[in-house]
DRENZA-182869 format. One record per atom (N, C-alpha, C, O): z, y, x; atom name; residue in three letters. Coordinates in Angstrom, 3 decimals. Atoms other than C-alpha are relative to their C-alpha. Example, Ala and Ser with C-alpha at 12.3 -4.5 7.8 and 13.67 -1.06 7.14 Angstrom:
<atoms>
         Z         Y         X   a    r
     0.000    -1.190     0.890   N  ALA
     7.800    -4.500    12.300  CA  ALA
     0.000     1.200     0.900   C  ALA
     0.665     1.181     1.936   O  ALA
    -0.060    -1.190    -0.820   N  SER
     7.140    -1.060    13.670  CA  SER
     0.730     1.090    -0.770   C  SER
     0.899     2.198    -0.261   O  SER
</atoms>
This chain:
<atoms>
         Z         Y         X   a    r
    -0.517     0.750    -1.481   N  UNK
   -17.551     7.598   -15.509  CA  UNK
     0.191    -1.567    -0.411   C  UNK
     0.054    -2.174    -1.474   O  UNK
    -0.395     1.602    -0.334   N  UNK
   -16.722     4.183   -14.737  CA  UNK
     0.710     0.094     1.305   C  UNK
     0.373     0.601     2.376   O  UNK
    -0.895    -0.111    -1.349   N  UNK
   -13.853     3.651   -12.530  CA  UNK
     0.322    -1.408     0.635   C  UNK
     0.756    -2.341    -0.039   O  UNK
     0.131     2.105     0.050   N  UNK
   -13.907     0.064   -10.608  CA  UNK
     1.080    -0.002     0.756   C  UNK
     1.011     0.483     1.885   O  UNK
    -1.329     0.401    -0.598   N  UNK
   -10.259    -0.904    -9.754  CA  UNK
     0.181    -0.932     0.817   C  UNK
     0.153    -2.040     0.281   O  UNK
     0.477     0.640    -0.421   N  UNK
   -10.349    -2.475    -7.234  CA  UNK
     1.381    -0.756     1.623   C  UNK
     1.289    -0.568     2.836   O  UNK
    -1.274     0.221    -1.195   N  UNK
    -6.885    -4.056    -5.018  CA  UNK
     0.271    -1.268     0.025   C  UNK
     0.123    -1.946    -0.992   O  UNK
    -1.217     1.855     0.507   N  UNK
    -5.084    -7.557    -4.674  CA  UNK
     0.999    -0.341    -0.218   C  UNK
     1.227    -1.515    -0.508   O  UNK
    -1.455    -0.555     0.806   N  UNK
    -1.610    -6.324    -5.620  CA  UNK
    -0.456     0.095    -1.169   C  UNK
    -1.162     0.973    -1.665   O  UNK
    -0.184    -0.554     1.867   N  UNK
    -1.300    -6.958    -9.253  CA  UNK
     1.209     1.158    -0.543   C  UNK
     1.001     2.030    -1.386   O  UNK
    -0.569    -1.338     0.725   N  UNK
     1.645    -4.686    -9.873  CA  UNK
    -1.035     0.814     0.515   C  UNK
    -1.702     1.486    -0.272   O  UNK
     0.539    -2.163    -0.303   N  UNK
    -0.142    -1.678    -7.896  CA  UNK
    -1.635    -0.537    -1.036   C  UNK
    -1.696     0.417    -1.812   O  UNK
     0.847    -0.533     1.348   N  UNK
    -3.494    -2.346   -10.546  CA  UNK
     0.866    -0.214    -1.175   C  UNK
     0.037    -1.036    -1.565   O  UNK
    -0.746     0.239     1.016   N  UNK
    -1.365    -2.814   -13.271  CA  UNK
     0.839     1.763    -0.099   C  UNK
     0.486     2.629    -0.899   O  UNK
    -0.176    -1.487    -0.789   N  UNK
     0.243     0.516   -12.040  CA  UNK
    -0.565     0.924    -0.681   C  UNK
    -0.342     1.536    -1.725   O  UNK
     1.561    -1.298    -0.434   N  UNK
    -2.991     2.702   -11.138  CA  UNK
    -0.137    -0.127    -1.350   C  UNK
    -0.012     0.889    -2.033   O  UNK
     0.978    -0.038     1.167   N  UNK
    -4.453     1.051   -14.430  CA  UNK
     0.809     1.050    -1.237   C  UNK
     0.398     1.951    -1.969   O  UNK
    -1.032    -1.108     1.311   N  UNK
    -1.613     2.725   -16.816  CA  UNK
    -0.835     1.822     0.200   C  UNK
    -1.458     2.533    -0.588   O  UNK
     0.298    -1.430    -0.888   N  UNK
    -2.324     6.143   -14.262  CA  UNK
    -1.463     0.505    -0.541   C  UNK
    -1.795     1.534    -1.129   O  UNK
     2.001     0.093     0.301   N  UNK
    -6.279     5.793   -14.813  CA  UNK
     0.343     0.374    -1.875   C  UNK
    -0.012     1.431    -2.395   O  UNK
     0.657    -0.052     1.592   N  UNK
    -5.994     5.310   -18.894  CA  UNK
     0.750     1.695    -0.618   C  UNK
     0.407     2.509    -1.475   O  UNK
    -0.952    -1.424    -0.031   N  UNK
    -3.286     8.342   -18.620  CA  UNK
    -0.951     1.684     0.188   C  UNK
    -0.954     2.777    -0.377   O  UNK
     1.321    -0.367    -0.801   N  UNK
    -6.173     9.817   -16.647  CA  UNK
    -0.946     0.788    -1.244   C  UNK
    -1.233     1.985    -1.225   O  UNK
     0.770     0.942     1.287   N  UNK
    -8.073     9.209   -19.673  CA  UNK
    -1.583     0.001     0.488   C  UNK
    -2.422     0.899     0.423   O  UNK
     0.806     0.822    -0.950   N  UNK
   -10.545     7.097   -17.744  CA  UNK
    -0.082    -1.081    -1.223   C  UNK
     0.834    -1.876    -1.435   O  UNK
     0.317     1.489     0.810   N  UNK
   -12.097     4.580   -20.531  CA  UNK
    -0.827    -1.038     0.598   C  UNK
    -0.539    -2.231     0.507   O  UNK
     0.660     1.115    -0.775   N  UNK
   -14.676     2.898   -18.508  CA  UNK
     1.151    -0.148     1.403   C  UNK
     1.430     0.657     2.292   O  UNK
    -0.579     0.471    -1.326   N  UNK
   -12.363     0.598   -16.116  CA  UNK
     0.131    -1.298     0.197   C  UNK
     0.588    -2.014    -0.694   O  UNK
     0.625     1.221    -0.304   N  UNK
   -13.303    -2.494   -14.219  CA  UNK
     1.286    -0.170     0.874   C  UNK
     1.964     0.573     1.583   O  UNK
    -1.144    -0.406    -1.026   N  UNK
   -10.838    -3.926   -12.791  CA  UNK
    -0.575    -1.211     1.431   C  UNK
    -1.698    -1.680     1.244   O  UNK
     0.580     0.617    -1.132   N  UNK
   -11.401    -6.120    -9.168  CA  UNK
     1.317    -0.702     0.685   C  UNK
     2.191    -0.138     1.342   O  UNK
    -1.053     0.436    -0.898   N  UNK
    -9.100    -8.147    -7.801  CA  UNK
    -0.222    -1.328     1.247   C  UNK
     0.525    -2.278     1.485   O  UNK
     0.691     0.611    -1.247   N  UNK
   -11.561    -9.638    -4.554  CA  UNK
    -1.144     1.007     0.705   C  UNK
    -1.924     1.929     0.468   O  UNK
     1.129    -1.182    -0.831   N  UNK
   -13.670    -7.739    -2.676  CA  UNK
    -1.019    -0.819    -0.625   C  UNK
    -1.751    -0.135    -1.340   O  UNK
     1.773    -0.152     0.657   N  UNK
   -16.871   -10.094    -3.924  CA  UNK
     0.245     0.746    -1.724   C  UNK
    -0.723     1.401    -2.113   O  UNK
    -0.335     0.040     0.994   N  UNK
   -15.506    -9.447    -7.272  CA  UNK
    -0.201     1.609    -0.387   C  UNK
    -0.754     1.886    -1.452   O  UNK
     0.934    -0.905    -0.257   N  UNK
   -16.124    -5.759    -6.405  CA  UNK
    -0.924    -0.009     0.033   C  UNK
    -1.645     0.271    -0.925   O  UNK
     1.807    -0.066     0.327   N  UNK
   -19.442    -6.197    -5.000  CA  UNK
    -0.985    -0.612    -0.708   C  UNK
    -2.148    -0.620    -0.306   O  UNK
     0.683    -0.076     1.038   N  UNK
   -20.694    -7.347    -7.960  CA  UNK
     0.046     0.995    -0.891   C  UNK
    -0.949     1.412    -1.485   O  UNK
    -0.405    -0.995     0.913   N  UNK
   -18.885    -4.847    -9.932  CA  UNK
    -0.991     1.529     0.294   C  UNK
    -1.657     2.324    -0.369   O  UNK
     0.892    -1.603    -0.825   N  UNK
   -20.496    -1.858    -7.869  CA  UNK
    -1.220    -0.433    -0.045   C  UNK
    -1.454     0.694    -0.482   O  UNK
     0.498     0.112     0.224   N  UNK
   -23.736    -3.173    -8.113  CA  UNK
    -0.544    -0.591    -1.214   C  UNK
    -1.669    -1.088    -1.259   O  UNK
     0.689    -0.254     1.403   N  UNK
   -23.891    -3.434   -12.048  CA  UNK
     0.600     0.954    -0.299   C  UNK
     0.585     1.182    -1.508   O  UNK
    -0.510    -1.921     0.588   N  UNK
   -22.200     0.171   -12.289  CA  UNK
    -0.950     0.903     0.143   C  UNK
    -1.606     1.062     1.172   O  UNK
     0.716    -1.195    -0.551   N  UNK
   -24.020     3.111   -12.966  CA  UNK
     0.947     0.872     0.956   C  UNK
     2.081     0.395     0.926   O  UNK
    -0.902    -0.308    -0.911   N  UNK
   -22.248     5.244   -10.385  CA  UNK
     1.134     0.225    -0.262   C  UNK
     1.553     1.067    -1.055   O  UNK
    -1.731     0.266     0.306   N  UNK
   -18.617     4.262   -10.127  CA  UNK
     0.298     0.449     1.312   C  UNK
    -0.290     0.500     2.392   O  UNK
    -0.576    -0.365    -1.413   N  UNK
   -16.176     5.510    -8.047  CA  UNK
     1.580    -1.651     0.213   C  UNK
     2.677    -1.710    -0.343   O  UNK
    -1.359     0.260    -1.269   N  UNK
   -13.506     3.187    -6.153  CA  UNK
     0.779     0.638     0.122   C  UNK
     0.847     1.634     0.841   O  UNK
    -1.579    -0.471    -0.280   N  UNK
    -9.591     3.379    -7.158  CA  UNK
     0.357    -1.276     1.165   C  UNK
    -0.555    -2.089     1.316   O  UNK
    -0.526     0.841    -1.114   N  UNK
    -7.494     1.056    -4.093  CA  UNK
     0.702     0.650     0.415   C  UNK
     0.893     1.864     0.487   O  UNK
    -1.278    -0.784    -0.467   N  UNK
    -4.937     1.335    -2.804  CA  UNK
     1.232    -0.819     0.459   C  UNK
     0.984    -1.783     1.184   O  UNK
    -1.143     1.334    -0.658   N  UNK
    -1.110    -0.543    -2.044  CA  UNK
    -0.041     0.381     0.996   C  UNK
    -0.225     1.588     1.152   O  UNK
    -0.466    -0.103    -0.967   N  UNK
    -0.506    -1.056     1.209  CA  UNK
    -1.428     0.330     0.592   C  UNK
    -2.359     0.205    -0.204   O  UNK
    -0.009    -0.193    -1.078   N  UNK
    -2.229    -0.131     4.166  CA  UNK
    -0.107    -0.607     1.176   C  UNK
     0.960    -0.386     1.748   O  UNK
     0.923     0.394     1.083   N  UNK
    -4.272    -2.078     5.270  CA  UNK
    -0.829    -0.790    -0.224   C  UNK
    -2.042    -0.923    -0.062   O  UNK
     0.377     1.249     1.587   N  UNK
    -4.737    -4.593     3.093  CA  UNK
    -1.290     0.871    -0.515   C  UNK
    -2.360     0.422    -0.926   O  UNK
     1.423    -0.974     1.675   N  UNK
    -7.092    -1.508     1.024  CA  UNK
    -1.578    -0.264     0.206   C  UNK
    -2.566    -0.435    -0.507   O  UNK
     1.218    -0.447    -0.472   N  UNK
    -9.428    -1.237     3.713  CA  UNK
    -1.323    -0.390    -0.503   C  UNK
    -2.249     0.272    -0.971   O  UNK
     0.951     0.803     0.324   N  UNK
   -11.489    -4.084     3.180  CA  UNK
    -0.757     0.592    -1.174   C  UNK
    -1.908     0.909    -0.870   O  UNK
     0.151    -0.806     1.411   N  UNK
   -12.046    -2.447    -0.704  CA  UNK
    -0.591     1.057     0.211   C  UNK
    -1.443     1.279    -0.650   O  UNK
     0.574    -1.356    -0.391   N  UNK
   -13.107     1.008     0.962  CA  UNK
    -1.399    -0.776     0.925   C  UNK
    -2.450    -0.585     0.314   O  UNK
     1.125     0.540    -0.498   N  UNK
   -15.763    -0.857     3.276  CA  UNK
    -0.716    -0.078    -0.667   C  UNK
    -1.764     0.523    -0.427   O  UNK
     1.192     1.182     1.143   N  UNK
   -17.574    -2.760     0.447  CA  UNK
    -0.384     1.726    -0.904   C  UNK
    -1.574     2.041    -0.892   O  UNK
     0.450    -1.628     0.376   N  UNK
   -17.572     1.429    -1.431  CA  UNK
    -1.158     0.184     1.131   C  UNK
    -2.360    -0.084     1.135   O  UNK
     0.770    -0.845    -1.169   N  UNK
   -18.853     2.876     1.568  CA  UNK
    -1.459    -0.737     0.402   C  UNK
    -2.463    -0.032     0.501   O  UNK
     1.125     0.709    -0.216   N  UNK
   -21.508    -0.027     2.412  CA  UNK
    -0.736    -0.389    -0.886   C  UNK
    -1.603    -1.251    -0.739   O  UNK
     0.442    -0.174     1.100   N  UNK
   -22.217     0.831    -1.436  CA  UNK
    -0.738     0.984    -0.339   C  UNK
    -1.530     1.223    -1.251   O  UNK
     0.367    -1.498     0.180   N  UNK
   -22.731     4.094    -0.625  CA  UNK
     0.490     0.679    -1.681   C  UNK
    -0.184     1.289    -2.510   O  UNK
    -0.673    -0.291     1.044   N  UNK
   -20.127     4.634    -3.359  CA  UNK
     1.332     0.598    -0.152   C  UNK
     2.170    -0.301    -0.080   O  UNK
    -0.877    -0.834    -0.187   N  UNK
   -17.382     7.216    -3.505  CA  UNK
     1.659    -1.505    -0.306   C  UNK
     1.762    -2.514    -1.004   O  UNK
    -1.205     1.444     0.560   N  UNK
   -13.487     5.077    -3.268  CA  UNK
     0.906     1.361     0.423   C  UNK
     0.691     2.308     1.179   O  UNK
    -0.985    -1.412     0.004   N  UNK
   -10.431     7.448    -3.758  CA  UNK
     1.257    -1.419     0.307   C  UNK
     1.349    -2.452    -0.355   O  UNK
    -1.004     1.353    -0.510   N  UNK
    -7.279     5.111    -1.664  CA  UNK
     1.476     0.588    -0.787   C  UNK
     1.477     1.815    -0.893   O  UNK
    -0.909    -0.091     0.967   N  UNK
    -4.046     5.313    -3.800  CA  UNK
     2.008    -0.417     1.386   C  UNK
     2.546    -1.461     1.015   O  UNK
    -1.064     0.058    -0.970   N  UNK
    -0.751     5.041    -1.092  CA  UNK
     1.395     0.464    -0.252   C  UNK
     1.539     1.670    -0.453   O  UNK
    -1.436    -0.365     0.002   N  UNK
     2.701     5.412    -1.357  CA  UNK
     0.536     0.122     1.512   C  UNK
     0.292     1.226     1.998   O  UNK
    -0.012     0.262    -1.042   N  UNK
     3.675     4.711     1.729  CA  UNK
    -0.645     0.668     1.925   C  UNK
    -1.572     0.189     2.578   O  UNK
     0.739    -0.634    -1.055   N  UNK
     3.102     7.056     5.053  CA  UNK
    -0.940     0.965    -0.215   C  UNK
    -1.732     1.211     0.696   O  UNK
     1.619    -0.154     0.796   N  UNK
     0.460     8.945     2.702  CA  UNK
    -0.609     0.745     1.259   C  UNK
    -1.746     0.574     1.697   O  UNK
     1.224    -0.571    -0.942   N  UNK
    -0.419    11.108     5.400  CA  UNK
    -1.028    -0.182     1.245   C  UNK
    -2.115     0.326     1.518   O  UNK
     0.837     1.142    -0.716   N  UNK
    -1.319     8.685     8.087  CA  UNK
    -0.729    -0.749    -0.588   C  UNK
    -1.842    -0.818    -0.067   O  UNK
     1.021     0.954     1.039   N  UNK
    -2.893     6.216     5.352  CA  UNK
    -1.021     0.655    -0.391   C  UNK
    -2.017    -0.041    -0.587   O  UNK
     0.971    -1.324     0.821   N  UNK
    -5.014     9.563     3.914  CA  UNK
    -0.986    -0.036     1.622   C  UNK
    -2.213    -0.128     1.637   O  UNK
     1.120    -0.432    -1.207   N  UNK
    -6.289    10.050     7.940  CA  UNK
    -0.661    -1.325     0.371   C  UNK
    -1.728    -1.503     0.959   O  UNK
     1.116     1.578    -0.351   N  UNK
    -7.172     6.236     8.176  CA  UNK
    -1.189    -0.524    -0.881   C  UNK
    -2.344    -0.745    -0.518   O  UNK
     0.973    -0.436     1.091   N  UNK
    -8.571     5.948     4.501  CA  UNK
    -1.153     0.971     0.671   C  UNK
    -2.166     0.559     1.236   O  UNK
     0.929    -0.844    -0.051   N  UNK
   -10.314     9.007     5.057  CA  UNK
    -1.503    -0.555     1.584   C  UNK
    -2.718    -0.744     1.646   O  UNK
     1.756     0.987    -1.208   N  UNK
   -12.259     7.439     8.866  CA  UNK
    -0.583    -0.988    -0.983   C  UNK
    -1.811    -1.074    -1.004   O  UNK
     0.600     1.222     0.050   N  UNK
   -12.771     4.513     7.060  CA  UNK
    -0.946     0.375    -1.038   C  UNK
    -1.613    -0.598    -1.390   O  UNK
     1.607    -0.213     1.074   N  UNK
   -15.619     6.206     4.322  CA  UNK
     1.283     0.207    -1.402   C  UNK
     0.849     0.027    -2.540   O  UNK
    -0.659    -0.292     1.048   N  UNK
   -12.637     6.958     1.984  CA  UNK
    -0.448     1.298    -0.602   C  UNK
    -0.148     2.207     0.172   O  UNK
    -0.108    -1.147     0.598   N  UNK
   -13.688     9.928    -0.492  CA  UNK
     0.579     0.809     0.056   C  UNK
     0.227     1.964     0.299   O  UNK
    -1.374    -0.987    -0.457   N  UNK
    -9.828    10.984    -0.366  CA  UNK
     1.013    -1.591    -0.069   C  UNK
     1.067    -2.806    -0.261   O  UNK
    -1.617     0.506    -0.296   N  UNK
    -6.596    10.044     0.170  CA  UNK
     1.657     0.358    -0.922   C  UNK
     2.565     0.925    -0.315   O  UNK
    -0.772    -0.561     0.491   N  UNK
    -4.038    10.627    -2.409  CA  UNK
     1.161    -0.939    -0.136   C  UNK
     1.032    -2.055     0.367   O  UNK
    -1.694     0.235    -0.432   N  UNK
     0.384     9.879    -2.975  CA  UNK
    -0.608    -0.662    -1.605   C  UNK
    -1.282    -0.140    -2.493   O  UNK
    -0.355     0.977     1.044   N  UNK
     0.899     6.495    -5.428  CA  UNK
     0.551     0.464    -1.180   C  UNK
     0.604    -0.223    -2.200   O  UNK
    -0.698    -0.780     1.345   N  UNK
     2.546     8.825    -7.869  CA  UNK
    -0.651     1.381    -0.261   C  UNK
    -0.065     2.393    -0.645   O  UNK
     0.593    -1.344     0.073   N  UNK
    -0.134    11.397    -7.902  CA  UNK
     0.060     0.089    -2.217   C  UNK
    -0.211    -0.919    -2.869   O  UNK
    -0.091    -0.435     1.343   N  UNK
     0.344    13.064   -12.047  CA  UNK
    -0.990    -0.521    -0.687   C  UNK
    -2.031    -0.275    -0.078   O  UNK
     1.703    -0.331    -0.017   N  UNK
    -2.608    12.121   -13.932  CA  UNK
    -0.716     0.745    -0.927   C  UNK
    -1.567     0.447    -1.765   O  UNK
     1.167    -1.279    -0.267   N  UNK
    -3.928    15.236   -14.237  CA  UNK
    -0.630     0.708     1.122   C  UNK
    -1.607     1.434     1.306   O  UNK
     0.620     0.202    -1.700   N  UNK
    -4.140    15.190   -10.692  CA  UNK
    -0.857    -1.175     0.827   C  UNK
    -1.466    -1.115     1.895   O  UNK
     0.478     1.091    -0.014   N  UNK
    -5.234    11.681   -10.928  CA  UNK
    -2.121     0.736    -0.889   C  UNK
    -3.295     0.414    -0.705   O  UNK
     1.767    -0.127     0.726   N  UNK
    -8.541    13.345   -13.228  CA  UNK
    -0.310     0.661     0.244   C  UNK
    -1.148     0.946    -0.612   O  UNK
     0.220    -0.955    -0.354   N  UNK
    -9.069    16.362   -11.213  CA  UNK
    -0.311    -0.699     1.059   C  UNK
    -1.066     0.013     1.722   O  UNK
     0.529     0.524    -1.391   N  UNK
    -9.731    14.058    -8.195  CA  UNK
    -0.744    -0.637    -0.226   C  UNK
    -1.668    -0.815     0.568   O  UNK
     1.744     1.105     0.050   N  UNK
   -12.164    11.790    -9.459  CA  UNK
    -0.917     0.375    -0.555   C  UNK
    -1.987    -0.217    -0.688   O  UNK
     1.595    -1.409     0.344   N  UNK
   -14.295    14.897   -10.867  CA  UNK
    -0.380     0.340     0.735   C  UNK
    -1.600     0.466     0.627   O  UNK
    -0.105    -0.404    -1.282   N  UNK
   -13.808    16.195    -7.168  CA  UNK
    -1.199    -0.921    -0.363   C  UNK
    -2.316    -0.826    -0.873   O  UNK
     1.407     0.903    -0.435   N  UNK
   -15.348    13.149    -6.405  CA  UNK
    -0.785    -0.131    -0.134   C  UNK
    -1.363    -0.519     0.882   O  UNK
     0.609     0.650     0.365   N  UNK
   -17.700    12.516    -8.243  CA  UNK
    -1.093     1.187    -0.829   C  UNK
    -2.107     0.932    -1.479   O  UNK
     1.140    -1.404    -0.473   N  UNK
   -19.419    16.219    -8.355  CA  UNK
     0.135     0.132     1.495   C  UNK
    -0.100     1.282     1.868   O  UNK
     0.065     0.131    -1.047   N  UNK
   -19.001    15.276    -4.733  CA  UNK
     0.381     0.655     1.325   C  UNK
    -0.153     0.785     2.427   O  UNK
    -1.107    -0.549    -0.772   N  UNK
   -16.051    16.936    -3.361  CA  UNK
     1.111    -1.100     0.636   C  UNK
     1.232    -2.266     0.261   O  UNK
    -0.391     1.286    -0.140   N  UNK
   -13.849    15.151    -1.633  CA  UNK
     2.142     0.835     0.291   C  UNK
     2.777     1.579     1.039   O  UNK
    -1.838     0.195     0.555   N  UNK
    -9.777    15.304    -2.583  CA  UNK
     0.403     0.949     0.950   C  UNK
     0.507     0.082     1.818   O  UNK
    -1.846    -0.640    -1.056   N  UNK
    -7.194    17.966     0.047  CA  UNK
     0.868    -1.153     0.449   C  UNK
     1.172    -2.218    -0.088   O  UNK
    -1.292     0.820    -0.575   N  UNK
    -4.742    16.540     2.204  CA  UNK
     1.630     0.188    -1.258   C  UNK
     2.681    -0.414    -1.478   O  UNK
    -1.212    -1.114     0.906   N  UNK
    -2.507    18.847    -0.370  CA  UNK
     0.806    -0.760    -1.033   C  UNK
     1.843    -0.182    -1.359   O  UNK
    -0.479     0.207     0.787   N  UNK
    -1.532    16.346    -2.968  CA  UNK
     0.486    -1.225     0.535   C  UNK
     1.421    -1.787    -0.036   O  UNK
    -1.338     0.310    -1.143   N  UNK
    -0.283    14.266    -0.146  CA  UNK
     1.367    -0.710    -0.201   C  UNK
     1.921    -1.807    -0.281   O  UNK
    -1.498    -0.494    -0.321   N  UNK
     2.879    16.282    -0.076  CA  UNK
     0.181    -0.330    -1.820   C  UNK
    -0.685    -0.221    -2.688   O  UNK
    -0.525     0.468     1.053   N  UNK
     5.476    14.924    -3.134  CA  UNK
     0.224     1.450    -0.532   C  UNK
    -0.094     2.392     0.193   O  UNK
    -0.655    -1.084     0.798   N  UNK
     6.810    17.645    -5.517  CA  UNK
     1.172     0.060     0.729   C  UNK
     1.441     1.159     1.213   O  UNK
    -0.905    -0.442    -0.628   N  UNK
    10.169    16.611    -3.831  CA  UNK
     0.078     0.712     1.556   C  UNK
     1.015     1.443     1.877   O  UNK
     0.467    -0.076    -0.934   N  UNK
     8.580    17.045    -0.378  CA  UNK
    -0.671     1.721     0.042   C  UNK
    -0.694     2.352     1.099   O  UNK
     0.746    -0.902     0.144   N  UNK
     6.768    20.116    -1.500  CA  UNK
     1.088     0.765    -0.020   C  UNK
     1.079     1.612     0.873   O  UNK
    -1.355    -1.014     0.759   N  UNK
    10.148    21.905    -2.975  CA  UNK
     1.078    -0.020     1.663   C  UNK
     1.923     0.828     1.953   O  UNK
    -1.075    -0.125    -0.638   N  UNK
    11.955    20.920     0.076  CA  UNK
    -0.240     1.082     1.334   C  UNK
     0.542     1.836     1.914   O  UNK
     0.500    -1.186    -0.916   N  UNK
     9.475    22.831     2.559  CA  UNK
     0.254     1.248    -0.286   C  UNK
     0.760     2.103     0.441   O  UNK
    -0.204    -1.749     0.673   N  UNK
     9.622    25.897     0.678  CA  UNK
     1.642     0.012    -0.034   C  UNK
     1.874     0.847     0.841   O  UNK
    -1.471    -0.262    -0.384   N  UNK
    13.623    25.868     0.684  CA  UNK
    -0.144     0.109     1.184   C  UNK
    -0.553     1.260     1.339   O  UNK
     0.232    -0.444    -1.188   N  UNK
    13.370    25.672     4.552  CA  UNK
    -0.937     1.166     0.200   C  UNK
    -0.608     2.322     0.466   O  UNK
     1.355    -1.667    -0.348   N  UNK
    10.404    28.241     5.008  CA  UNK
     1.306     1.444    -0.802   C  UNK
     1.574     2.432    -0.119   O  UNK
    -0.939    -1.134     0.734   N  UNK
    13.145    30.674     2.320  CA  UNK
     1.435    -0.093     1.176   C  UNK
     2.131     0.740     1.756   O  UNK
    -1.673    -0.545    -0.924   N  UNK
    16.209    30.056     4.373  CA  UNK
    -0.762     0.387     1.767   C  UNK
    -0.016     0.815     2.648   O  UNK
    -0.414    -0.737    -1.366   N  UNK
    14.723    31.004     7.711  CA  UNK
    -0.861     0.695     0.308   C  UNK
    -1.285     0.637     1.463   O  UNK
    -0.493    -0.492     0.430   N  UNK
    13.506    33.577     6.140  CA  UNK
     0.585     0.765    -0.491   C  UNK
     0.323     1.960    -0.624   O  UNK
    -0.880    -1.170     0.423   N  UNK
    16.033    34.808     4.816  CA  UNK
     1.233     0.026     1.838   C  UNK
     2.197     0.692     2.214   O  UNK
    -0.721    -0.615    -1.443   N  UNK
    17.352    34.590     8.543  CA  UNK
    -0.412     0.487     1.105   C  UNK
    -0.011     0.480     2.269   O  UNK
     1.199    -1.131    -1.146   N  UNK
    14.751    36.692    10.155  CA  UNK
     0.757     1.140    -0.149   C  UNK
     1.762     1.497    -0.765   O  UNK
     0.331    -2.130     0.083   N  UNK
    14.696    40.231    10.377  CA  UNK
    -0.324     0.447    -1.164   C  UNK
    -0.815    -0.482    -1.806   O  UNK
     0.261    -0.090     1.161   N  UNK
    14.142    41.854     7.377  CA  UNK
    -1.652     0.923     0.480   C  UNK
    -2.550     0.864    -0.360   O  UNK
     1.047    -0.224    -0.359   N  UNK
    11.181    43.744     9.464  CA  UNK
    -0.855    -1.415    -0.038   C  UNK
    -1.851    -1.374    -0.760   O  UNK
     0.755     0.907    -0.558   N  UNK
     9.795    40.343    10.575  CA  UNK
     0.135    -1.554    -1.463   C  UNK
    -0.192    -2.739    -1.401   O  UNK
     0.701     1.038     0.995   N  UNK
     9.817    38.541     7.056  CA  UNK
    -0.842    -0.145    -0.999   C  UNK
    -1.196     0.549    -1.952   O  UNK
     2.072     0.706     1.301   N  UNK
     6.602    36.416     5.257  CA  UNK
     0.418     0.123    -0.950   C  UNK
     1.586     0.200    -1.330   O  UNK
    -0.245    -0.679     0.964   N  UNK
     5.853    37.270     2.585  CA  UNK
    -0.238    -1.508    -0.566   C  UNK
    -1.378    -1.960    -0.451   O  UNK
     0.501     1.471     0.667   N  UNK
     6.098    33.500     0.761  CA  UNK
    -0.164     0.054    -1.864   C  UNK
    -0.522    -0.949    -2.481   O  UNK
</atoms>
């Protein structure tokens, strides 16, 4: 699988490049500009574009991928739910938290290559997930025993 890492931010590219290597991606091309992405997409066979950083600055990279009929995944760390909605509306095939684990990123890339759209659940960080579960448990412990939900 060929990954084209496309983003204007050098620090984002470096961070995500390391994560992609950890995820087992062997063929990673880097595109720092839209023209580099356009030529990279045309030269590669079945690539997947990984972009992100600040939204909407990564939107043009998604647009190029969509125009070239190539799947794109957006990685974002700021307000991931709102970014996910905007990225998916722009045509991205997945929108994930930028701090996603290498294992989860590998699974998301495989899902996109298989024609699937990764769900929004990866957008919830472990910290948010545990806070939500703790709140649910607190509410459950306050509920009458006959009405307690099964967690």
